[in-house]
VEXROTOR-418343 format. One record per atom (N, C-alpha, C): residue number from 1; x negated, y negated, z negated. Coordinates in steps of 0.1 Angstrom, whole numbers. Example, Ala and Ser with C-alpha at 12.3 -4.5 7.8 and 13.67 -1.06 7.14 Angstrom:
BEGIN
  drenmar      u      v      w
        1   -132     57    -78
        1   -123     45    -78
        1   -132     33    -78
        2   -128     22    -71
        2   -137     11    -71
        2   -129      0    -79
//
This chain:
BEGIN
  drenmar      u      v      w
        1  -1796    422  -1609
        1  -1790    409  -1612
        1  -1793    400  -1600
        2  -1782    394  -1593
        2  -1784    386  -1582
        2  -1791    373  -1585
        3  -1800    368  -1576
        3  -1807    356  -1579
        3  -1798    344  -1575
        4  -1798    334  -1583
        4  -1790    322  -1580
        4  -1799    311  -1575
        5  -1796    304  -1564
        5  -1805    294  -1559
        5  -1806    282  -1569
        6  -1817    277  -1571
        6  -1819    266  -1580
        6  -1813    253  -1575
        7  -1810    244  -1583
        7  -1804    231  -1580
        7  -1813    224  -1569
        8  -1826    225  -1571
        8  -1836    219  -1562
        8  -1834    224  -1548
        9  -1833    238  -1546
        9  -1831    244  -1533
        9  -1818    239  -1527
       10  -1807    239  -1535
       10  -1794    234  -1530
       10  -1795    220  -1525
       11  -1802    211  -1532
       11  -1804    197  -1528
       11  -1812    196  -1515
       12  -1822    204  -1514
       12  -1830    204  -1502
       12  -1822    208  -1490
       13  -1813    218  -1492
       13  -1804    223  -1481
       13  -1795    212  -1476
       14  -1789    205  -1486
       14  -1780    194  -1483
       14  -1787    183  -1474
       15  -1800    181  -1477
       15  -1807    171  -1469
       15  -1813    176  -1456
       16  -1813    189  -1454
       16  -1818    194  -1442
       16  -1810    190  -1430
       17  -1817    187  -1419
       17  -1810    184  -1406
       17  -1814    193  -1395
       18  -1805    195  -1386
       18  -1807    204  -1375
       18  -1808    196  -1362
       19  -1815    201  -1352
       19  -1815    196  -1339
       19  -1804    203  -1331
       20  -1800    197  -1319
       20  -1790    203  -1311
       20  -1794    218  -1307
       21  -1807    219  -1304
       21  -1812    233  -1300
       21  -1810    243  -1312
       22  -1813    238  -1324
       22  -1812    247  -1336
       22  -1798    252  -1338
       23  -1789    242  -1337
       23  -1774    245  -1339
       23  -1769    254  -1328
       24  -1774    252  -1316
       24  -1770    261  -1304
       24  -1775    275  -1307
       25  -1787    277  -1312
       25  -1792    290  -1315
       25  -1784    297  -1326
       26  -1781    289  -1336
       26  -1773    294  -1348
       26  -1759    299  -1344
       27  -1753    291  -1335
       27  -1739    294  -1332
       27  -1737    302  -1319
       28  -1746    302  -1310
       28  -1745    309  -1297
       28  -1738    300  -1287
       29  -1735    288  -1290
       29  -1730    279  -1280
       29  -1741    272  -1272
       30  -1738    267  -1260
       30  -1748    260  -1252
       30  -1751    246  -1259
       31  -1762    241  -1255
       31  -1767    228  -1260
       31  -1757    217  -1256
       32  -1751    218  -1244
       32  -1741    208  -1240
       32  -1729    208  -1249
       33  -1724    220  -1252
       33  -1712    222  -1260
       33  -1715    216  -1274
       34  -1726    219  -1280
       34  -1730    214  -1293
       34  -1730    199  -1293
       35  -1736    193  -1283
       35  -1737    179  -1282
       35  -1723    173  -1282
       36  -1714    179  -1274
       36  -1700    173  -1273
       36  -1693    175  -1287
       37  -1695    186  -1293
       37  -1689    189  -1306
       37  -1693    180  -1317
       38  -1706    176  -1317
       38  -1711    169  -1329
       38  -1714    154  -1326
       39  -1715    149  -1314
       39  -1718    135  -1312
       39  -1708    125  -1318
       40  -1696    129  -1319
       40  -1686    120  -1325
       40  -1683    122  -1340
       41  -1690    131  -1346
       41  -1688    135  -1360
       41  -1694    124  -1369
       42  -1687    121  -1380
       42  -1692    112  -1390
       42  -1703    118  -1397
       43  -1714    111  -1398
       43  -1726    116  -1406
       43  -1737    121  -1397
       44  -1734    123  -1384
       44  -1745    127  -1374
       44  -1754    115  -1371
       45  -1767    118  -1371
       45  -1777    107  -1368
       45  -1780    107  -1354
       46  -1778     96  -1347
       46  -1781     95  -1333
       46  -1791     83  -1331
       47  -1803     87  -1326
       47  -1814     77  -1324
       47  -1816     75  -1309
       48  -1814     63  -1304
       48  -1815     61  -1289
       48  -1826     51  -1286
       49  -1832     54  -1275
       49  -1842     45  -1269
       49  -1835     40  -1256
       50  -1833     28  -1254
       50  -1826     23  -1242
       50  -1835     25  -1230
       51  -1829     26  -1218
       51  -1837     27  -1206
       51  -1843     14  -1203
       52  -1856     15  -1198
       52  -1863      3  -1193
       52  -1866      5  -1178
       53  -1873     -4  -1173
       53  -1876     -4  -1159
       53  -1884      9  -1155
       54  -1893     13  -1164
       54  -1902     24  -1161
       54  -1899     37  -1170
       55  -1891     36  -1179
       55  -1888     47  -1188
       55  -1873     51  -1188
       56  -1870     63  -1189
       56  -1856     67  -1189
       56  -1851     66  -1203
       57  -1838     66  -1205
       57  -1831     66  -1218
       57  -1834     79  -1225
       58  -1836     78  -1238
       58  -1838     90  -1246
       58  -1829     90  -1258
       59  -1823    101  -1262
       59  -1814    102  -1273
       59  -1818    114  -1281
       60  -1819    112  -1294
       60  -1822    123  -1304
       60  -1810    124  -1313
       61  -1805    136  -1314
       61  -1793    138  -1323
       61  -1798    148  -1334
       62  -1796    144  -1347
       62  -1799    152  -1358
       62  -1786    154  -1366
       63  -1783    167  -1369
       63  -1771    171  -1376
       63  -1774    175  -1390
       64  -1769    167  -1400
       64  -1771    171  -1414
       64  -1764    185  -1417
       65  -1770    192  -1427
       65  -1764    205  -1430
       65  -1750    204  -1435
       66  -1746    193  -1442
       66  -1733    191  -1447
       66  -1723    190  -1435
       67  -1727    182  -1425
       67  -1718    180  -1413
       67  -1717    194  -1405
       68  -1728    201  -1404
       68  -1728    214  -1397
       68  -1718    223  -1404
       69  -1719    224  -1417
       69  -1709    233  -1424
       69  -1695    228  -1423
       70  -1693    215  -1423
       70  -1679    210  -1422
       70  -1673    214  -1408
       71  -1681    212  -1397
       71  -1676    215  -1384
       71  -1674    230  -1382
       72  -1683    238  -1387
       72  -1682    253  -1386
       72  -1670    258  -1393
       73  -1668    253  -1405
       73  -1656    257  -1413
       73  -1643    253  -1406
       74  -1643    241  -1400
       74  -1631    237  -1393
       74  -1628    246  -1381
       75  -1639    250  -1374
       75  -1637    259  -1363
       75  -1633    273  -1367
       76  -1637    278  -1379
       76  -1634    291  -1384
       76  -1619    291  -1388
       77  -1613    280  -1392
       77  -1599    280  -1396
       77  -1590    281  -1384
       78  -1594    276  -1373
       78  -1585    276  -1361
       78  -1583    290  -1356
//
């Protein structure tokens, strides 16, 4: 009898987020390609620290599981 994931596991998966590096490893694309694919997607979390006189600009991109699935599904259809 196949095991069915519990509702709690499904909810945790929906809240899971991936880094650019994780998505690159999952898909086999480069980190630059993943950044270009996801930075304009609705629902992607982008946290930026502006450049200051002594520190460079830093940007962290987190991709929710739901957004990841939506983009991968769209790519698979093409």
